[in-house]
C-alpha positions, 0 to 999 in steps of 0.5 A: 551222291555219286560213286566218285564222292562215295569212294572219296568219303570211304577213303577219308574214313579209312584214313581216320581209323588208321590214325586212331590205331597208331595214336592209342596204346593198349592199357595192358602194354602200358602196365607191362612197360611200367612193371618192367621199368619198376623191376629194373629200378628196384633191382638196381640198389640191391645190385649196387649193395652187392657190388660194394663188399664189406672190407673187414680187414680195414675195419679191424685195422681202424679198430686197432688204431683206435685202441692204440690211441685210446691207450696212449691217451689214458697213459698220458692222463695218468702221467700228467696226474702223477706229475701234478701230484708230485709237483704239489707235494714238492711245493708243499715240502719247499714251503715247509722247509722255507718256513722252517729255515726262516723261523729257526733263524729267528730263534737266536733273536728270541733268545736274546730278548729272553735274556734281556727280559731276565736282567731287565728288573735287576738292571741298574744301569739304564744305558746298558739296557738301552745298548742291549736292546739296540744290539738285539734290534740291529741283529734282527734287522740284519737277519731280515736283510739277509733274507731280502727284507729291507726297510723302505726309505721315505724321508723327503721322498716324492709321494707315490700312491703305488708305493706309499699310503698317505694318512694325512697332509700338512702344509709343507715348510718350503716349496721344494717339499710340496708333494713329498713325504715329511714324516713316516707314521709306520715303516714299510718293508720290501721283500726282493723289491716287492712291497710287503707292507706299505709305509704310512706317511704324512705328505706336504702340500 
């Protein structure tokens, strides 16, 4: 090997050594960098927590608002409960007083029936007895009418399943009476336009 070739070989080796020194990193240096970075990241949350102070005034204000709202809610519940009880009591009292008025109004009719029964055995005039019973009956109907109770009209009225109860059907005597009520077995009654007892009727077909 000539001196020139040996010199060129020496330069190449020197260049490769320099490249290796630049590309490799000391494990110690890497550990130091990692520790330094880790310390910074661990310290960040603590610094953030210290940067946000606890607002005690705001918490106290919210607690006061909650207490006020809770007090209003409890008062409202108590007032509603009192209103509900008072309303139920008033309804019961009204129902009792209404029933009292109705039954007290029927007592004169009962008195008339008792007087009629007392004179019934000793009565010799049948027509007078009939007249007395008729007067009591009409008096009672008038009393019912004053309280909104009316007898339902059924004679030759078109049958309505919502208003009448058919007990049977019979052949109609004429074409115009088909589907109409021919007879009433039991009267029906209305209370202020509401059916309180459906009439039992015979319908023509």
